[in-house]
N, C-alpha and C positions, 0 to 999 in steps of 0.2 A: 627302714630303707632310706639310705642317704642319697640325695640327688646331687650333692656336691662331689667334685672330683678331687682325689688325692693329689694329682699332678695337673695343674692348669695348662691350658693350651694358649700359646701366644700367636695371634694373627695380626696381619696388617690389612686394615680395611678402611674404606671411606675415601673421600676426595677432599682434600689431600689425604693420602694414606696415613693412618694413625695405628700404632701398635696397641692392641687391645688384649687384655687378659680375659680368657673365658675359663671360668672355674666351676660351672654348674650346668645342669641340663637346662635350667631356665635361661641362663645367659646365652647358651648355645642356640636354643630355640629362637630367642629374640634376634640374635645376630643373623641367623639364616632367613628369618622372615622379613626383617626390616632392612638390613644393610648388605645382604649378599650380592656379590657382583654378577652372579649367574641367576637367571630365572628358572633354569631347570638343569637337571643332570642326574645320572643314575646314583652317584654317591650322595648328592644332596637329598634325593628322595629317600634313600636308605637312612640317612642321618635324621631326617625329620620323623620318619616312622619309628626309629629307635628312641628318640626323645619322647614321642607319644607313648611308646611302650613303657618307658620308665615312669612317666607321670601316671599311667594306669596301673602301675605295680606289676607289670608283666615281664619287664626286663631289668637287667642290672644297670646301674649308672655308668659303669665302665664300658658297657656295650655301646652306649650312646656316645661316650668319649671317643672310642675307636672309630665309630662311624663319622663323627664330627671331624676328626683328623683327616679321614679319607676325603670328606667333602671339601675341607680347606685345601688339601692338595689338589683336588680336581679344579678348584677355583683359582689356584695359584696364589693363595694368600697366607699359607702356613709359614710361620716364622720358626716356631719351636713347639714340639709336642712333648 
């Protein structure tokens, strides 16, 4: 099972905003836990659960990527998916 994504996601995050390439479940998890501009949100919750599912071997890496893209859209930080 690969936890890396075939197609990275580009987000703009931080203060001042910096474009950051997210290319794996681990990178997505850290971004959502450490640097996310929202403390809560339905898409954020789903993305965190999807990442956990991948780490536990219960979900596919691309499921987490799709959920991460939705969370980035929810937070208004998605640059390119």
